[in-house]
PDB file of N, CA, C and O in Angstrom, chain B, residues numbered from 101:
ATOM      1  N   MET B 101     -46.608-136.828  84.444  1.00  0.00           N
ATOM      2  CA  MET B 101     -46.117-137.255  83.169  1.00  0.00           C
ATOM      3  C   MET B 101     -44.591-137.279  83.228  1.00  0.00           C
ATOM      4  O   MET B 101     -43.972-136.426  83.865  1.00  0.00           O
ATOM      5  N   LYS B 102     -43.995-138.259  82.562  1.00  0.00           N
ATOM      6  CA  LYS B 102     -42.535-138.311  82.489  1.00  0.00           C
ATOM      7  C   LYS B 102     -42.105-138.800  81.115  1.00  0.00           C
ATOM      8  O   LYS B 102     -42.836-139.533  80.450  1.00  0.00           O
ATOM      9  N   ILE B 103     -40.936-138.397  80.704  1.00  0.00           N
ATOM     10  CA  ILE B 103     -40.366-138.862  79.438  1.00  0.00           C
ATOM     11  C   ILE B 103     -39.755-140.231  79.703  1.00  0.00           C
ATOM     12  O   ILE B 103     -38.920-140.378  80.595  1.00  0.00           O
ATOM     13  N   SER B 104     -40.172-141.244  78.924  1.00  0.00           N
ATOM     14  CA  SER B 104     -39.705-142.606  79.139  1.00  0.00           C
ATOM     15  C   SER B 104     -38.765-143.103  78.048  1.00  0.00           C
ATOM     16  O   SER B 104     -38.003-144.043  78.274  1.00  0.00           O
ATOM     17  N   PHE B 105     -38.806-142.484  76.865  1.00  0.00           N
ATOM     18  CA  PHE B 105     -37.981-142.941  75.751  1.00  0.00           C
ATOM     19  C   PHE B 105     -37.671-141.769  74.843  1.00  0.00           C
ATOM     20  O   PHE B 105     -38.543-140.950  74.552  1.00  0.00           O
ATOM     21  N   ILE B 106     -36.435-141.691  74.400  1.00  0.00           N
ATOM     22  CA  ILE B 106     -36.019-140.659  73.448  1.00  0.00           C
ATOM     23  C   ILE B 106     -35.376-141.355  72.262  1.00  0.00           C
ATOM     24  O   ILE B 106     -34.502-142.204  72.437  1.00  0.00           O
ATOM     25  N   TRP B 107     -35.801-141.002  71.055  1.00  0.00           N
ATOM     26  CA  TRP B 107     -35.202-141.538  69.836  1.00  0.00           C
ATOM     27  C   TRP B 107     -34.564-140.392  69.072  1.00  0.00           C
ATOM     28  O   TRP B 107     -35.196-139.360  68.841  1.00  0.00           O
ATOM     29  N   ILE B 108     -33.309-140.576  68.680  1.00  0.00           N
ATOM     30  CA  ILE B 108     -32.598-139.559  67.900  1.00  0.00           C
ATOM     31  C   ILE B 108     -32.388-140.119  66.507  1.00  0.00           C
ATOM     32  O   ILE B 108     -31.657-141.092  66.318  1.00  0.00           O
ATOM     33  N   ASP B 109     -33.036-139.494  65.531  1.00  0.00           N
ATOM     34  CA  ASP B 109     -32.880-139.911  64.141  1.00  0.00           C
ATOM     35  C   ASP B 109     -31.509-139.481  63.633  1.00  0.00           C
ATOM     36  O   ASP B 109     -30.732-140.302  63.145  1.00  0.00           O
ATOM     37  N   LYS B 110     -31.217-138.183  63.754  1.00  0.00           N
ATOM     38  CA  LYS B 110     -29.892-137.677  63.395  1.00  0.00           C
ATOM     39  C   LYS B 110     -29.705-136.323  64.062  1.00  0.00           C
ATOM     40  O   LYS B 110     -30.475-135.392  63.828  1.00  0.00           O
ATOM     41  N   PHE B 111     -28.672-136.224  64.896  1.00  0.00           N
ATOM     42  CA  PHE B 111     -28.332-134.973  65.554  1.00  0.00           C
ATOM     43  C   PHE B 111     -26.834-134.979  65.827  1.00  0.00           C
ATOM     44  O   PHE B 111     -26.334-135.845  66.545  1.00  0.00           O
ATOM     45  N   ARG B 112     -26.131-134.034  65.267  1.00  0.00           N
ATOM     46  CA  ARG B 112     -24.667-133.942  65.375  1.00  0.00           C
ATOM     47  C   ARG B 112     -24.042-135.287  65.019  1.00  0.00           C
ATOM     48  O   ARG B 112     -24.216-135.767  63.899  1.00  0.00           O
ATOM     49  N   ASN B 113     -23.318-135.901  65.952  1.00  0.00           N
ATOM     50  CA  ASN B 113     -22.681-137.181  65.633  1.00  0.00           C
ATOM     51  C   ASN B 113     -23.521-138.381  66.091  1.00  0.00           C
ATOM     52  O   ASN B 113     -23.039-139.513  66.059  1.00  0.00           O
ATOM     53  N   PHE B 114     -24.771-138.150  66.516  1.00  0.00           N
ATOM     54  CA  PHE B 114     -25.673-139.236  66.917  1.00  0.00           C
ATOM     55  C   PHE B 114     -26.612-139.555  65.763  1.00  0.00           C
ATOM     56  O   PHE B 114     -27.158-138.656  65.123  1.00  0.00           O
ATOM     57  N   GLU B 115     -26.793-140.849  65.506  1.00  0.00           N
ATOM     58  CA  GLU B 115     -27.693-141.265  64.448  1.00  0.00           C
ATOM     59  C   GLU B 115     -28.347-142.589  64.822  1.00  0.00           C
ATOM     60  O   GLU B 115     -27.663-143.534  65.215  1.00  0.00           O
ATOM     61  N   ASN B 116     -29.673-142.657  64.701  1.00  0.00           N
ATOM     62  CA  ASN B 116     -30.447-143.859  65.015  1.00  0.00           C
ATOM     63  C   ASN B 116     -30.104-144.398  66.402  1.00  0.00           C
ATOM     64  O   ASN B 116     -29.586-145.505  66.551  1.00  0.00           O
ATOM     65  N   LEU B 117     -30.406-143.593  67.398  1.00  0.00           N
ATOM     66  CA  LEU B 117     -30.031-143.913  68.776  1.00  0.00           C
ATOM     67  C   LEU B 117     -31.224-143.719  69.695  1.00  0.00           C
ATOM     68  O   LEU B 117     -31.902-142.693  69.631  1.00  0.00           O
ATOM     69  N   GLY B 118     -31.484-144.704  70.554  1.00  0.00           N
ATOM     70  CA  GLY B 118     -32.587-144.617  71.491  1.00  0.00           C
ATOM     71  C   GLY B 118     -32.105-144.653  72.930  1.00  0.00           C
ATOM     72  O   GLY B 118     -31.119-145.318  73.248  1.00  0.00           O
ATOM     73  N   PHE B 119     -32.811-143.932  73.802  1.00  0.00           N
ATOM     74  CA  PHE B 119     -32.497-143.899  75.227  1.00  0.00           C
ATOM     75  C   PHE B 119     -33.728-144.309  76.023  1.00  0.00           C
ATOM     76  O   PHE B 119     -34.766-143.652  75.940  1.00  0.00           O
ATOM     77  N   ASN B 120     -33.623-145.392  76.795  1.00  0.00           N
ATOM     78  CA  ASN B 120     -34.679-145.795  77.716  1.00  0.00           C
ATOM     79  C   ASN B 120     -34.478-145.048  79.019  1.00  0.00           C
ATOM     80  O   ASN B 120     -33.393-145.092  79.599  1.00  0.00           O
ATOM     81  N   LEU B 121     -35.514-144.361  79.487  1.00  0.00           N
ATOM     82  CA  LEU B 121     -35.425-143.572  80.706  1.00  0.00           C
ATOM     83  C   LEU B 121     -36.388-144.075  81.780  1.00  0.00           C
ATOM     84  O   LEU B 121     -36.699-143.347  82.722  1.00  0.00           O
ATOM     85  N   SER B 122     -36.854-145.295  81.646  1.00  0.00           N
ATOM     86  CA  SER B 122     -37.806-145.866  82.591  1.00  0.00           C
ATOM     87  C   SER B 122     -37.206-147.109  83.239  1.00  0.00           C
ATOM     88  O   SER B 122     -36.465-147.858  82.601  1.00  0.00           O
ATOM     89  N   SER B 123     -37.529-147.318  84.496  1.00  0.00           N
ATOM     90  CA  SER B 123     -37.057-148.521  85.176  1.00  0.00           C
ATOM     91  C   SER B 123     -38.121-149.619  85.177  1.00  0.00           C
ATOM     92  O   SER B 123     -37.879-150.699  85.716  1.00  0.00           O
ATOM     93  N   SER B 124     -39.297-149.371  84.585  1.00  0.00           N
ATOM     94  CA  SER B 124     -40.358-150.373  84.575  1.00  0.00           C
ATOM     95  C   SER B 124     -40.729-150.854  83.175  1.00  0.00           C
ATOM     96  O   SER B 124     -41.412-151.868  83.034  1.00  0.00           O
ATOM     97  N   VAL B 125     -40.291-150.140  82.139  1.00  0.00           N
ATOM     98  CA  VAL B 125     -40.626-150.495  80.763  1.00  0.00           C
ATOM     99  C   VAL B 125     -39.384-150.334  79.890  1.00  0.00           C
ATOM    100  O   VAL B 125     -38.620-149.382  80.046  1.00  0.00           O
ATOM    101  N   LYS B 126     -39.191-151.292  78.955  1.00  0.00           N
ATOM    102  CA  LYS B 126     -38.097-151.186  77.991  1.00  0.00           C
ATOM    103  C   LYS B 126     -38.706-150.910  76.620  1.00  0.00           C
ATOM    104  O   LYS B 126     -39.547-151.669  76.139  1.00  0.00           O
ATOM    105  N   PHE B 127     -38.273-149.813  75.997  1.00  0.00           N
ATOM    106  CA  PHE B 127     -38.774-149.420  74.693  1.00  0.00           C
ATOM    107  C   PHE B 127     -37.743-149.744  73.621  1.00  0.00           C
ATOM    108  O   PHE B 127     -36.540-149.767  73.878  1.00  0.00           O
ATOM    109  N   SER B 128     -38.244-149.996  72.409  1.00  0.00           N
ATOM    110  CA  SER B 128     -37.356-150.152  71.258  1.00  0.00           C
ATOM    111  C   SER B 128     -38.072-149.585  70.039  1.00  0.00           C
ATOM    112  O   SER B 128     -39.301-149.600  69.970  1.00  0.00           O
ATOM    113  N   PHE B 129     -37.310-149.091  69.091  1.00  0.00           N
ATOM    114  CA  PHE B 129     -37.864-148.467  67.896  1.00  0.00           C
ATOM    115  C   PHE B 129     -37.402-149.247  66.682  1.00  0.00           C
ATOM    116  O   PHE B 129     -36.212-149.527  66.533  1.00  0.00           O
ATOM    117  N   ASP B 130     -38.343-149.601  65.810  1.00  0.00           N
ATOM    118  CA  ASP B 130     -38.044-150.302  64.563  1.00  0.00           C
ATOM    119  C   ASP B 130     -38.066-149.277  63.431  1.00  0.00           C
ATOM    120  O   ASP B 130     -39.117-148.730  63.097  1.00  0.00           O
ATOM    121  N   ILE B 131     -36.912-149.029  62.854  1.00  0.00           N
ATOM    122  CA  ILE B 131     -36.785-148.010  61.810  1.00  0.00           C
ATOM    123  C   ILE B 131     -37.600-148.389  60.579  1.00  0.00           C
ATOM    124  O   ILE B 131     -38.228-147.525  59.968  1.00  0.00           O
ATOM    125  N   ASP B 132     -37.598-149.669  60.206  1.00  0.00           N
ATOM    126  CA  ASP B 132     -38.282-150.101  58.987  1.00  0.00           C
ATOM    127  C   ASP B 132     -39.797-149.900  59.063  1.00  0.00           C
ATOM    128  O   ASP B 132     -40.406-149.431  58.102  1.00  0.00           O
ATOM    129  N   SER B 133     -40.410-150.250  60.198  1.00  0.00           N
ATOM    130  CA  SER B 133     -41.863-150.103  60.330  1.00  0.00           C
ATOM    131  C   SER B 133     -42.256-148.773  60.962  1.00  0.00           C
ATOM    132  O   SER B 133     -43.437-148.428  60.999  1.00  0.00           O
ATOM    133  N   ASN B 134     -41.266-148.020  61.462  1.00  0.00           N
ATOM    134  CA  ASN B 134     -41.503-146.716  62.098  1.00  0.00           C
ATOM    135  C   ASN B 134     -42.421-146.838  63.315  1.00  0.00           C
ATOM    136  O   ASN B 134     -43.303-146.006  63.523  1.00  0.00           O
ATOM    137  N   LYS B 135     -42.199-147.900  64.128  1.00  0.00           N
ATOM    138  CA  LYS B 135     -43.037-148.147  65.297  1.00  0.00           C
ATOM    139  C   LYS B 135     -42.192-148.327  66.549  1.00  0.00           C
ATOM    140  O   LYS B 135     -41.079-148.851  66.507  1.00  0.00           O
ATOM    141  N   ILE B 136     -42.756-147.875  67.659  1.00  0.00           N
ATOM    142  CA  ILE B 136     -42.134-148.069  68.973  1.00  0.00           C
ATOM    143  C   ILE B 136     -42.837-149.232  69.656  1.00  0.00           C
ATOM    144  O   ILE B 136     -44.066-149.301  69.668  1.00  0.00           O
ATOM    145  N   SER B 137     -42.057-150.148  70.226  1.00  0.00           N
ATOM    146  CA  SER B 137     -42.645-151.236  71.006  1.00  0.00           C
ATOM    147  C   SER B 137     -42.167-151.100  72.447  1.00  0.00           C
ATOM    148  O   SER B 137     -41.127-150.504  72.726  1.00  0.00           O
ATOM    149  N   ARG B 138     -42.951-151.666  73.345  1.00  0.00           N
ATOM    150  CA  ARG B 138     -42.582-151.590  74.750  1.00  0.00           C
ATOM    151  C   ARG B 138     -42.782-152.949  75.395  1.00  0.00           C
ATOM    152  O   ARG B 138     -43.658-153.725  75.012  1.00  0.00           O
ATOM    153  N   LYS B 139     -41.941-153.214  76.391  1.00  0.00           N
ATOM    154  CA  LYS B 139     -41.989-154.473  77.115  1.00  0.00           C
ATOM    155  C   LYS B 139     -41.809-154.161  78.593  1.00  0.00           C
ATOM    156  O   LYS B 139     -40.837-153.516  78.989  1.00  0.00           O
ATOM    157  N   LYS B 140     -42.755-154.623  79.405  1.00  0.00           N
ATOM    158  CA  LYS B 140     -42.637-154.407  80.845  1.00  0.00           C
ATOM    159  C   LYS B 140     -41.487-155.254  81.385  1.00  0.00           C
ATOM    160  O   LYS B 140     -41.276-156.387  80.953  1.00  0.00           O
ATOM    161  N   ILE B 141     -40.758-154.691  82.327  1.00  0.00           N
ATOM    162  CA  ILE B 141     -39.657-155.411  82.957  1.00  0.00           C
ATOM    163  C   ILE B 141     -39.939-155.526  84.453  1.00  0.00           C
ATOM    164  O   ILE B 141     -40.815-154.843  84.984  1.00  0.00           O
ATOM    165  N   GLU B 142     -39.206-156.375  85.109  1.00  0.00           N
ATOM    166  CA  GLU B 142     -39.384-156.604  86.548  1.00  0.00           C
ATOM    167  C   GLU B 142     -39.249-155.277  87.292  1.00  0.00           C
ATOM    168  O   GLU B 142     -38.216-154.616  87.183  1.00  0.00           O
ATOM    169  N   PRO B 143     -40.271-154.879  88.044  1.00  0.00           N
ATOM    170  CA  PRO B 143     -40.195-153.593  88.747  1.00  0.00           C
ATOM    171  C   PRO B 143     -39.210-153.636  89.917  1.00  0.00           C
ATOM    172  O   PRO B 143     -38.946-154.688  90.499  1.00  0.00           O
ATOM    173  N   LEU B 144     -38.684-152.473  90.235  1.00  0.00           N
ATOM    174  CA  LEU B 144     -37.830-152.348  91.413  1.00  0.00           C
ATOM    175  C   LEU B 144     -38.697-152.457  92.664  1.00  0.00           C
ATOM    176  O   LEU B 144     -39.896-152.187  92.601  1.00  0.00           O
ATOM    177  N   PRO B 145     -38.124-152.840  93.782  1.00  0.00           N
ATOM    178  CA  PRO B 145     -38.923-152.896  95.016  1.00  0.00           C
ATOM    179  C   PRO B 145     -39.546-151.536  95.329  1.00  0.00           C
ATOM    180  O   PRO B 145     -38.973-150.493  95.016  1.00  0.00           O
ATOM    181  N   LYS B 146     -40.712-151.561  95.941  1.00  0.00           N
ATOM    182  CA  LYS B 146     -41.418-150.326  96.286  1.00  0.00           C
ATOM    183  C   LYS B 146     -40.526-149.450  97.176  1.00  0.00           C
ATOM    184  O   LYS B 146     -39.863-149.946  98.086  1.00  0.00           O
ATOM    185  N   ASP B 147     -40.523-148.160  96.902  1.00  0.00           N
ATOM    186  CA  ASP B 147     -39.726-147.168  97.636  1.00  0.00           C
ATOM    187  C   ASP B 147     -38.227-147.473  97.591  1.00  0.00           C
ATOM    188  O   ASP B 147     -37.499-147.179  98.540  1.00  0.00           O
ATOM    189  N   PHE B 148     -37.774-148.063  96.485  1.00  0.00           N
ATOM    190  CA  PHE B 148     -36.352-148.382  96.304  1.00  0.00           C
ATOM    191  C   PHE B 148     -35.492-147.129  96.391  1.00  0.00           C
ATOM    192  O   PHE B 148     -34.402-147.157  96.962  1.00  0.00           O
ATOM    193  N   PHE B 149     -35.986-146.018  95.818  1.00  0.00           N
ATOM    194  CA  PHE B 149     -35.264-144.742  95.840  1.00  0.00           C
ATOM    195  C   PHE B 149     -35.800-143.795  96.904  1.00  0.00           C
ATOM    196  O   PHE B 149     -35.410-142.627  96.936  1.00  0.00           O
ATOM    197  N   GLY B 150     -36.672-144.265  97.763  1.00  0.00           N
ATOM    198  CA  GLY B 150     -37.337-143.402  98.726  1.00  0.00           C
ATOM    199  C   GLY B 150     -38.749-143.117  98.250  1.00  0.00           C
ATOM    200  O   GLY B 150     -39.156-143.602  97.194  1.00  0.00           O
ATOM    201  N   ASP B 151     -39.492-142.347  99.003  1.00  0.00           N
ATOM    202  CA  ASP B 151     -40.891-142.130  98.650  1.00  0.00           C
ATOM    203  C   ASP B 151     -41.131-140.965  97.700  1.00  0.00           C
ATOM    204  O   ASP B 151     -42.264-140.775  97.256  1.00  0.00           O
ATOM    205  N   THR B 152     -40.112-140.179  97.371  1.00  0.00           N
ATOM    206  CA  THR B 152     -40.316-139.030  96.488  1.00  0.00           C
ATOM    207  C   THR B 152     -39.642-139.179  95.122  1.00  0.00           C
ATOM    208  O   THR B 152     -39.864-138.346  94.243  1.00  0.00           O
ATOM    209  N   ILE B 153     -38.835-140.205  94.923  1.00  0.00           N
ATOM    210  CA  ILE B 153     -38.122-140.403  93.660  1.00  0.00           C
ATOM    211  C   ILE B 153     -38.684-141.644  92.979  1.00  0.00           C
ATOM    212  O   ILE B 153     -38.761-142.709  93.593  1.00  0.00           O
ATOM    213  N   SER B 154     -39.086-141.510  91.690  1.00  0.00           N
ATOM    214  CA  SER B 154     -39.669-142.654  90.989  1.00  0.00           C
ATOM    215  C   SER B 154     -38.652-143.381  90.112  1.00  0.00           C
ATOM    216  O   SER B 154     -38.741-144.602  89.977  1.00  0.00           O
ATOM    217  N   ASP B 155     -37.693-142.682  89.515  1.00  0.00           N
ATOM    218  CA  ASP B 155     -36.677-143.285  88.645  1.00  0.00           C
ATOM    219  C   ASP B 155     -35.375-142.518  88.762  1.00  0.00           C
ATOM    220  O   ASP B 155     -35.362-141.334  89.099  1.00  0.00           O
ATOM    221  N   VAL B 156     -34.283-143.205  88.481  1.00  0.00           N
ATOM    222  CA  VAL B 156     -32.967-142.581  88.406  1.00  0.00           C
ATOM    223  C   VAL B 156     -32.323-143.041  87.102  1.00  0.00           C
ATOM    224  O   VAL B 156     -32.289-144.236  86.810  1.00  0.00           O
ATOM    225  N   VAL B 157     -31.814-142.091  86.321  1.00  0.00           N
ATOM    226  CA  VAL B 157     -31.172-142.394  85.046  1.00  0.00           C
ATOM    227  C   VAL B 157     -29.807-141.731  85.044  1.00  0.00           C
ATOM    228  O   VAL B 157     -29.676-140.571  85.434  1.00  0.00           O
ATOM    229  N   GLY B 158     -28.789-142.465  84.604  1.00  0.00           N
ATOM    230  CA  GLY B 158     -27.454-141.896  84.476  1.00  0.00           C
ATOM    231  C   GLY B 158     -27.011-141.931  83.024  1.00  0.00           C
ATOM    232  O   GLY B 158     -27.177-142.945  82.346  1.00  0.00           O
ATOM    233  N   ILE B 159     -26.454-140.842  82.550  1.00  0.00           N
ATOM    234  CA  ILE B 159     -25.909-140.778  81.200  1.00  0.00           C
ATOM    235  C   ILE B 159     -24.411-140.584  81.347  1.00  0.00           C
ATOM    236  O   ILE B 159     -23.948-139.579  81.888  1.00  0.00           O
ATOM    237  N   ILE B 160     -23.667-141.557  80.861  1.00  0.00           N
ATOM    238  CA  ILE B 160     -22.217-141.600  81.093  1.00  0.00           C
ATOM    239  C   ILE B 160     -21.487-141.480  79.759  1.00  0.00           C
ATOM    240  O   ILE B 160     -21.891-142.085  78.766  1.00  0.00           O
ATOM    241  N   GLY B 161     -20.420-140.704  79.745  1.00  0.00           N
ATOM    242  CA  GLY B 161     -19.607-140.563  78.558  1.00  0.00           C
ATOM    243  C   GLY B 161     -18.467-139.593  78.799  1.00  0.00           C
ATOM    244  O   GLY B 161     -18.407-138.924  79.831  1.00  0.00           O
ATOM    245  N   LYS B 162     -17.572-139.528  77.838  1.00  0.00           N
ATOM    246  CA  LYS B 162     -16.419-138.647  77.948  1.00  0.00           C
ATOM    247  C   LYS B 162     -16.862-137.189  77.918  1.00  0.00           C
ATOM    248  O   LYS B 162     -17.884-136.845  77.323  1.00  0.00           O
ATOM    249  N   ASN B 163     -16.077-136.345  78.568  1.00  0.00           N
ATOM    250  CA  ASN B 163     -16.332-134.906  78.514  1.00  0.00           C
ATOM    251  C   ASN B 163     -16.221-134.421  77.074  1.00  0.00           C
ATOM    252  O   ASN B 163     -15.337-134.842  76.327  1.00  0.00           O
ATOM    253  N   GLY B 164     -17.122-133.542  76.704  1.00  0.00           N
ATOM    254  CA  GLY B 164     -17.113-132.995  75.360  1.00  0.00           C
ATOM    255  C   GLY B 164     -17.788-133.894  74.324  1.00  0.00           C
ATOM    256  O   GLY B 164     -17.736-133.601  73.130  1.00  0.00           O
ATOM    257  N   SER B 165     -18.420-134.984  74.763  1.00  0.00           N
ATOM    258  CA  SER B 165     -19.029-135.912  73.807  1.00  0.00           C
ATOM    259  C   SER B 165     -20.475-135.549  73.472  1.00  0.00           C
ATOM    260  O   SER B 165     -21.088-136.207  72.632  1.00  0.00           O
ATOM    261  N   GLY B 166     -21.030-134.525  74.104  1.00  0.00           N
ATOM    262  CA  GLY B 166     -22.383-134.086  73.774  1.00  0.00           C
ATOM    263  C   GLY B 166     -23.473-134.697  74.629  1.00  0.00           C
ATOM    264  O   GLY B 166     -24.619-134.800  74.191  1.00  0.00           O
ATOM    265  N   LYS B 167     -23.134-135.107  75.850  1.00  0.00           N
ATOM    266  CA  LYS B 167     -24.148-135.676  76.735  1.00  0.00           C
ATOM    267  C   LYS B 167     -25.188-134.646  77.025  1.00  0.00           C
ATOM    268  O   LYS B 167     -26.140-134.920  77.756  1.00  0.00           O
TER     269      LYS B 167
END
């Protein structure tokens, strides 16, 4: 099991923010209908990261920004 999408309703200075953590599916959240939708995307080549790593995610931002 892996976490593929995170939605933040309101936390500190973050509000209505989604994070896609999958390289094979793109998720989006509709606030009005309160539903998550997903769309498959072009997969990376097999063993792109080697045989033991399935996904790589980077979170980039200034120091002290709450990453």
